[in-house]
ZAFI-662842 format. One record per residue (C-alpha): residue in three letters; x, y, z. Coordinates in Angstrom, 1 decimal. Layout:
<sites>
rest, xx, yy, zz
ala, X, Y, Z .
...
</sites>
This chain:
<sites>
rest, xx, yy, zz
unk, 3.4, -4.8, -32.1 .
unk, 5.3, -5.0, -28.9 .
unk, 7.3, -7.6, -27.7 .
unk, 6.1, -7.9, -23.9 .
unk, 9.2, -9.7, -23.0 .
unk, 11.2, -6.9, -24.3 .
unk, 9.1, -4.2, -22.3 .
unk, 9.2, -6.3, -19.4 .
unk, 13.1, -6.3, -19.3 .
unk, 13.4, -2.7, -20.5 .
unk, 11.1, -1.6, -17.1 .
unk, 13.6, -4.2, -15.1 .
unk, 16.7, -2.4, -16.6 .
unk, 15.5, 1.1, -17.0 .
unk, 12.6, 1.5, -14.4 .
unk, 10.6, 3.6, -16.7 .
unk, 8.1, 3.0, -19.7 .
unk, 6.2, 5.1, -22.0 .
unk, 2.5, 5.3, -21.8 .
unk, 2.2, 2.9, -25.0 .
unk, 4.4, 0.2, -23.0 .
unk, 2.5, 0.5, -19.9 .
unk, -0.8, -0.3, -21.9 .
unk, 0.6, -2.9, -23.5 .
unk, 1.6, -4.8, -20.3 .
unk, -1.6, -3.9, -18.7 .
unk, -3.8, -5.5, -22.0 .
unk, -1.7, -8.3, -21.9 .
unk, -3.4, -11.5, -20.9 .
unk, -0.9, -14.1, -21.8 .
unk, -0.5, -16.5, -18.7 .
unk, 3.4, -17.0, -19.5 .
unk, 4.0, -13.2, -19.8 .
unk, 2.0, -12.6, -16.4 .
unk, 4.5, -15.4, -15.0 .
unk, 7.6, -13.3, -16.0 .
unk, 6.4, -10.3, -14.9 .
unk, 5.7, -11.6, -11.5 .
unk, 8.8, -13.6, -11.6 .
unk, 11.0, -10.8, -12.4 .
unk, 9.4, -8.8, -9.7 .
unk, 9.8, -11.1, -7.0 .
unk, 13.6, -11.4, -7.8 .
unk, 13.7, -7.4, -7.3 .
unk, 12.3, -7.4, -4.0 .
unk, 14.4, -10.3, -2.9 .
unk, 17.4, -8.6, -4.1 .
unk, 16.5, -5.7, -2.3 .
unk, 15.1, -6.9, 1.1 .
unk, 16.3, -10.6, 1.0 .
unk, 13.1, -12.9, 2.3 .
unk, 12.4, -10.3, 4.6 .
unk, 8.6, -8.6, 4.5 .
unk, 8.0, -5.5, 7.0 .
unk, 5.3, -5.9, 9.1 .
unk, 3.6, -2.5, 10.2 .
unk, 1.1, -2.2, 13.0 .
unk, -2.1, -0.4, 11.8 .
unk, -4.5, 1.5, 14.4 .
unk, -7.5, 3.0, 13.0 .
unk, -8.2, 6.1, 15.1 .
unk, -11.6, 7.3, 13.7 .
unk, -13.7, 6.4, 11.7 .
unk, -15.4, 10.2, 11.5 .
unk, -14.9, 11.8, 8.0 .
unk, -16.2, 15.1, 6.5 .
unk, -16.0, 13.8, 3.0 .
unk, -18.8, 12.0, 1.2 .
unk, -16.8, 9.9, -1.1 .
unk, -18.9, 7.9, -3.5 .
unk, -16.9, 4.5, -2.9 .
unk, -16.3, 4.6, 1.2 .
unk, -18.1, 3.2, 3.7 .
unk, -17.2, 5.7, 6.5 .
unk, -18.6, 8.3, 4.0 .
unk, -20.0, 11.3, 6.0 .
unk, -23.7, 10.6, 4.5 .
unk, -23.7, 7.0, 5.9 .
unk, -26.5, 7.4, 8.7 .
unk, -25.9, 3.6, 9.5 .
unk, -22.4, 3.6, 10.4 .
unk, -21.5, 3.2, 14.2 .
unk, -19.4, 6.2, 14.7 .
unk, -16.2, 6.1, 17.4 .
unk, -13.0, 8.0, 18.0 .
unk, -10.1, 6.4, 20.0 .
unk, -8.8, 8.0, 23.2 .
unk, -5.3, 9.0, 23.1 .
unk, -4.6, 6.3, 25.7 .
unk, -6.7, 3.8, 23.9 .
unk, -3.9, 4.3, 20.9 .
unk, -1.1, 4.2, 23.2 .
unk, -2.5, 0.9, 24.7 .
unk, -2.5, -0.4, 21.5 .
unk, 1.2, 0.8, 20.3 .
unk, 2.1, -0.9, 23.4 .
unk, 0.6, -4.1, 22.5 .
unk, 2.3, -3.9, 19.1 .
unk, 5.7, -2.8, 20.5 .
unk, 5.7, -6.3, 22.8 .
unk, 4.9, -8.2, 20.0 .
unk, 7.9, -6.9, 17.6 .
unk, 6.3, -4.2, 15.6 .
unk, 8.4, -1.0, 15.2 .
unk, 6.1, 1.1, 12.6 .
unk, 2.6, 1.9, 13.6 .
unk, 0.6, 3.2, 11.2 .
unk, -2.4, 6.0, 12.5 .
unk, -5.2, 5.9, 10.1 .
unk, -8.7, 7.7, 10.0 .
unk, -11.3, 9.5, 8.0 .
unk, -10.9, 13.5, 7.8 .
unk, -12.2, 14.0, 11.4 .
unk, -12.5, 18.0, 12.3 .
unk, -12.6, 16.7, 16.0 .
unk, -8.9, 15.5, 15.9 .
unk, -7.3, 18.8, 15.3 .
unk, -3.9, 19.7, 15.1 .
unk, -2.8, 20.5, 18.5 .
unk, -4.5, 16.8, 19.4 .
unk, -2.6, 14.9, 16.9 .
unk, 0.8, 16.6, 17.2 .
unk, 0.3, 15.7, 20.9 .
unk, -0.6, 12.2, 19.7 .
unk, 2.5, 12.0, 17.6 .
unk, 5.2, 13.4, 20.1 .
unk, 3.9, 10.9, 23.0 .
unk, 4.2, 7.7, 20.3 .
unk, 7.6, 8.8, 19.6 .
unk, 8.6, 9.7, 23.2 .
unk, 7.5, 6.1, 24.3 .
unk, 9.0, 4.3, 21.5 .
unk, 11.9, 6.4, 20.0 .
unk, 12.9, 3.1, 17.9 .
unk, 9.7, 3.3, 16.4 .
unk, 8.3, 4.7, 12.9 .
unk, 4.9, 6.8, 13.0 .
unk, 2.9, 6.8, 9.9 .
unk, -0.2, 9.0, 9.6 .
unk, -2.8, 8.3, 7.0 .
unk, -5.5, 10.9, 8.2 .
unk, -6.3, 12.7, 4.6 .
unk, -5.9, 16.3, 3.0 .
unk, -4.4, 19.0, 5.6 .
unk, -2.9, 22.3, 5.0 .
unk, 0.8, 22.5, 4.5 .
unk, 1.2, 24.1, 8.4 .
unk, -0.4, 21.0, 9.4 .
unk, 1.8, 19.0, 7.8 .
unk, 4.7, 20.7, 9.2 .
unk, 3.6, 20.5, 12.6 .
unk, 3.0, 16.9, 12.4 .
unk, 6.5, 16.0, 10.9 .
unk, 8.2, 18.3, 13.7 .
unk, 6.3, 16.1, 16.1 .
unk, 8.0, 13.4, 14.9 .
unk, 6.0, 11.9, 12.1 .
unk, 8.2, 9.7, 9.8 .
unk, 5.6, 9.0, 7.1 .
unk, 2.5, 9.9, 5.4 .
unk, 0.0, 7.8, 3.4 .
unk, -2.2, 9.7, 0.9 .
unk, -3.6, 7.6, -2.1 .
unk, -4.4, 9.6, -5.2 .
unk, -7.0, 6.9, -5.9 .
unk, -6.8, 8.1, -10.1 .
unk, -4.9, 10.8, -11.5 .
unk, -7.5, 11.3, -14.2 .
unk, -9.4, 14.6, -13.4 .
unk, -12.9, 13.6, -14.9 .
unk, -12.6, 9.8, -13.0 .
unk, -11.6, 11.5, -9.9 .
unk, -14.4, 13.7, -10.2 .
unk, -16.9, 10.9, -10.6 .
unk, -15.8, 9.2, -7.3 .
unk, -15.8, 12.1, -4.9 .
unk, -18.4, 15.0, -4.4 .
unk, -18.4, 18.5, -5.5 .
unk, -15.6, 20.4, -3.3 .
unk, -13.1, 17.6, -3.4 .
unk, -10.4, 18.0, -5.9 .
unk, -7.8, 15.9, -7.5 .
unk, -5.4, 18.9, -8.2 .
unk, -5.9, 19.7, -4.4 .
unk, -4.9, 16.0, -3.8 .
unk, -2.1, 16.1, -5.8 .
unk, -0.9, 19.2, -4.2 .
unk, -1.4, 18.0, -0.9 .
unk, 1.3, 14.7, -2.0 .
unk, 3.6, 17.3, -3.7 .
unk, 4.0, 18.8, -0.1 .
unk, 4.4, 15.7, 1.8 .
unk, 7.5, 15.1, -0.4 .
unk, 8.7, 18.6, 0.0 .
unk, 8.3, 18.0, 3.9 .
unk, 10.6, 15.2, 4.0 .
unk, 8.0, 12.9, 4.6 .
unk, 8.3, 9.2, 3.3 .
unk, 5.5, 9.6, 1.1 .
unk, 3.0, 7.1, -0.3 .
unk, 0.2, 7.3, -2.7 .
unk, -1.5, 4.6, -4.8 .
unk, -4.5, 3.6, -6.8 .
unk, -7.9, 2.0, -6.2 .
unk, -8.1, -0.5, -8.8 .
unk, -11.2, -1.4, -10.9 .
unk, -13.4, 1.8, -9.6 .
unk, -16.4, 2.3, -11.6 .
unk, -15.6, 4.2, -14.8 .
unk, -11.8, 3.0, -14.8 .
unk, -10.2, 2.0, -17.7 .
unk, -6.8, 1.0, -18.6 .
unk, -6.1, 4.6, -20.0 .
unk, -6.8, 5.7, -16.5 .
unk, -4.2, 3.6, -14.9 .
unk, -1.6, 4.2, -17.6 .
unk, -1.9, 8.1, -16.5 .
unk, -1.8, 6.8, -12.9 .
unk, 1.5, 4.9, -13.8 .
unk, 3.2, 7.7, -15.2 .
unk, 2.1, 10.0, -12.6 .
unk, 3.9, 7.6, -9.8 .
unk, 7.0, 7.2, -12.3 .
unk, 7.3, 10.7, -11.9 .
unk, 6.9, 11.3, -8.3 .
unk, 8.8, 8.6, -7.1 .
unk, 7.1, 8.0, -4.0 .
unk, 8.8, 5.9, -1.4 .
unk, 5.2, 3.8, -0.7 .
unk, 2.8, 2.7, -2.9 .
unk, -0.4, 1.3, -2.3 .
unk, -2.6, -0.9, -4.6 .
unk, -6.0, -2.2, -3.5 .
unk, -8.7, -3.4, -5.6 .
unk, -12.4, -1.5, -5.5 .
unk, -14.8, -3.2, -3.0 .
unk, -18.4, -1.9, -2.9 .
unk, -19.9, -1.2, 0.3 .
unk, -23.6, -1.7, 0.9 .
unk, -24.4, 1.8, 2.0 .
unk, -22.9, 3.5, -0.4 .
unk, -24.2, 4.8, -4.2 .
unk, -21.8, 2.2, -5.6 .
unk, -23.7, -0.4, -3.8 .
unk, -24.3, -2.6, -6.7 .
unk, -20.8, -1.9, -8.5 .
unk, -18.7, -5.1, -9.6 .
unk, -15.5, -5.4, -7.6 .
unk, -12.1, -4.8, -8.7 .
unk, -9.7, -7.9, -9.9 .
unk, -7.1, -9.3, -7.8 .
unk, -5.3, -10.6, -10.8 .
unk, -4.8, -6.6, -11.9 .
unk, -3.6, -5.4, -8.8 .
unk, -1.0, -8.3, -8.6 .
unk, -0.1, -7.4, -12.4 .
unk, 0.4, -3.7, -11.1 .
unk, 2.1, -4.6, -7.8 .
unk, 5.0, -6.3, -10.1 .
unk, 5.0, -3.4, -12.4 .
unk, 5.6, -1.1, -9.5 .
unk, 8.2, -3.0, -7.9 .
unk, 10.4, -3.1, -10.9 .
unk, 9.8, 0.3, -11.5 .
unk, 11.4, 1.2, -7.7 .
unk, 13.0, -1.7, -6.7 .
unk, 13.0, -0.3, -3.0 .
unk, 9.6, 0.8, -2.8 .
unk, 7.8, -0.1, 0.0 .
unk, 4.6, -2.0, -1.6 .
unk, 2.0, -3.6, 0.8 .
unk, -0.1, -6.5, 0.0 .
unk, -3.2, -4.9, 1.1 .
unk, -6.0, -6.2, 3.5 .
unk, -8.4, -5.2, 0.6 .
unk, -6.7, -8.2, -1.8 .
unk, -7.1, -10.7, 1.0 .
unk, -10.7, -9.5, 1.4 .
unk, -11.4, -10.6, -2.2 .
unk, -9.1, -14.0, -2.3 .
unk, -7.9, -15.7, 0.7 .
unk, -4.7, -16.2, -1.0 .
unk, -4.5, -12.5, -1.3 .
unk, -1.5, -11.8, 0.9 .
unk, 0.6, -14.8, -0.4 .
unk, -0.1, -13.9, -3.7 .
unk, 0.9, -10.2, -3.2 .
unk, 4.1, -11.3, -1.8 .
unk, 5.0, -13.4, -4.5 .
unk, 4.4, -10.6, -6.9 .
unk, 6.7, -8.1, -5.3 .
unk, 5.1, -6.8, -2.6 .
unk, 7.2, -6.4, 1.1 .
unk, 5.2, -5.0, 3.4 .
unk, 2.0, -6.3, 5.5 .
unk, -0.4, -4.1, 8.0 .
unk, -2.1, -6.3, 10.3 .
unk, -4.7, -4.8, 12.3 .
unk, -3.8, -3.2, 15.9 .
unk, -6.9, -1.4, 16.5 .
unk, -9.0, -2.6, 19.4 .
unk, -10.9, -5.7, 18.4 .
unk, -14.4, -4.2, 19.6 .
unk, -13.8, -1.1, 16.7 .
unk, -12.5, -3.1, 13.9 .
unk, -16.0, -4.0, 12.4 .
unk, -16.8, -0.1, 12.6 .
unk, -13.7, 0.9, 10.3 .
unk, -16.0, -0.3, 7.4 .
unk, -14.4, 1.2, 4.3 .
unk, -15.7, -1.7, 1.9 .
unk, -17.9, -4.8, 2.3 .
unk, -16.5, -7.7, 4.2 .
unk, -13.3, -6.0, 5.4 .
unk, -10.8, -8.8, 6.5 .
unk, -9.7, -7.6, 10.3 .
unk, -9.1, -11.3, 11.9 .
unk, -7.0, -14.2, 11.5 .
unk, -3.7, -13.3, 9.7 .
unk, -4.9, -9.8, 9.1 .
unk, -4.7, -8.9, 12.9 .
unk, -2.2, -8.9, 15.3 .
unk, -3.6, -11.8, 17.3 .
unk, -3.1, -13.6, 14.2 .
unk, 1.0, -12.9, 13.7 .
unk, 2.0, -16.3, 14.7 .
unk, -0.5, -17.5, 11.8 .
unk, 1.0, -14.7, 9.7 .
unk, 4.4, -15.9, 10.2 .
unk, 3.9, -19.5, 9.4 .
unk, 2.1, -18.4, 6.2 .
unk, 5.2, -16.8, 5.0 .
unk, 7.5, -19.4, 6.1 .
unk, 5.4, -21.7, 3.9 .
unk, 6.4, -19.4, 0.6 .
unk, 9.9, -19.1, 2.0 .
unk, 9.5, -15.6, 3.6 .
unk, 10.0, -14.0, 7.1 .
unk, 8.8, -11.2, 9.2 .
unk, 11.2, -8.3, 9.6 .
unk, 11.4, -7.0, 13.1 .
unk, 12.7, -3.5, 12.5 .
unk, 11.2, -0.3, 11.1 .
unk, 11.8, -0.8, 7.3 .
unk, 12.6, 2.4, 5.9 .
unk, 12.8, 3.4, 2.1 .
unk, 16.6, 3.5, 1.6 .
unk, 16.8, 5.4, -1.2 .
unk, 21.1, 5.2, -1.1 .
unk, 20.5, 1.2, -1.7 .
unk, 18.4, 1.6, -4.4 .
unk, 21.0, 2.4, -7.0 .
unk, 23.3, -0.2, -5.8 .
unk, 20.5, -2.6, -5.6 .
unk, 19.1, -2.1, -9.0 .
unk, 22.6, -2.6, -10.3 .
unk, 22.9, -6.2, -8.3 .
unk, 19.1, -7.2, -9.1 .
unk, 20.7, -10.1, -11.3 .
unk, 23.2, -11.3, -9.3 .
unk, 21.6, -11.3, -6.5 .
unk, 18.6, -12.9, -7.5 .
unk, 20.3, -16.1, -8.7 .
unk, 21.9, -16.3, -5.1 .
unk, 18.4, -15.8, -3.2 .
unk, 16.3, -18.3, -5.7 .
unk, 19.5, -20.8, -4.3 .
unk, 18.8, -19.8, -0.7 .
unk, 15.4, -20.0, -0.7 .
unk, 14.5, -23.6, -1.8 .
unk, 10.9, -23.3, -2.5 .
unk, 8.4, -24.3, -4.9 .
unk, 7.7, -20.7, -5.9 .
unk, 10.8, -20.5, -7.8 .
unk, 10.1, -23.6, -9.7 .
unk, 7.7, -21.9, -12.6 .
unk, 9.1, -19.9, -15.2 .
unk, 12.1, -17.8, -14.2 .
unk, 12.6, -14.1, -15.1 .
unk, 15.7, -15.4, -17.0 .
unk, 13.7, -16.5, -19.6 .
unk, 12.9, -13.0, -21.1 .
unk, 16.8, -13.0, -21.9 .
unk, 16.1, -15.7, -24.6 .
</sites>
C-alpha cells in the first residue's frame, strides 16, 4: 500500500514517478490528499511564475478538416456544420485587435485543411511576425510533413500544439478512423521537438473507453517527452458525432492531472482550457488554483466562433473571449492572480533553478498573496 503523501513529495522533489505511483495518485479519492496535491502544484507554479497568468489570443482559422475523428464536431463527416476559412486579412485584423489589448502570443488553430497549403501558411506566419516581431506565434494545425514543419519554423513560428490525445495504440484506434496512426502522431511530435519548436501535447480526459491504465501510459510518455506545453481537457460529447451519447469527462480528474503535470515540470505552460469552463463555470479559476498558468481567450471573429464547434456547448463568450478581458482580470484578481503582458515562453534554464527554490519561495509567495485560497491545508503538511 502506497503512502500517497510520500508519493506526492517524491513527485515534487524528483519530478518523476513510476507507473504504480501514478496509478495510486489517479485512483486516490481522499479529499485531503487531493487538496495537498493541488496545494503543492499551486506552490510550484507560484515559485516559477509568481501570481502571473499568461494570456494567449486564440484565432480559429478554419473548421475544415480532412479527418473524421469519432469525437470531434468538425470531423469531415459532419454535414450539418457551417464551414469557413478565414482570409489572411481577417486573421491579421484579429492579431491587431489582440495586440492593442496587450496580447503577445497568437495561437492559430484549425482543422487539417488541405486548402491552407504550406505556401499560404508560411506567408501568414511571416506576415504576423513582420507586423508583431515582439509576439510569439503558436500553430495548432494537426499532422504535417517534416518539410512543412520546417518551413513554418523558418517563417517564424515559435510553438506548435499537437495533442496526442491518448498514448495507448488500441485506445487511439478506437477514437480515430482507419488511416490515422498513433505512431504517426507521436512521430510528428518528436519532429516538432527536434526542429526547435516549443512543443505542446496533451490528453483528452474521459474519452470513451479510457481507463486509468491508459492515463498512466500518457503520464509516462509525457514524463519522458518533456514537452514545453501540456494541454489537459475533458472529453465533451458533440451531438453530430458517433459519440453523441457518451458521458462527458471529469473536471475533477482533469484538475488532478493539471496538478500532477505541474509537479512533474515546474516551468511547463499548462492552460486552464475552454473545455474546463464549458463543463464547469468555475473551470478557469479551479484550473489556475490546480497549477495551470495559461488562458486562451477567443480572438476569432465573433461571427465564426460558434462554427468552430469541437464539442457541445463550447464556451466562447464572457471571460472566454477577448471582449471579456476585463472580466477575466477581475476574476483572476479575486483569487490573487494577474494577467502577464508578455510572450510567456518556456524557460528551461529557470526550470532547474526554480525546482531548487520551490520550498523557499512558496512560503514567500503565500505571504505576499494574502487570499483565502491559501488558507486550506498547505502542502507543507506532507512533511509531517
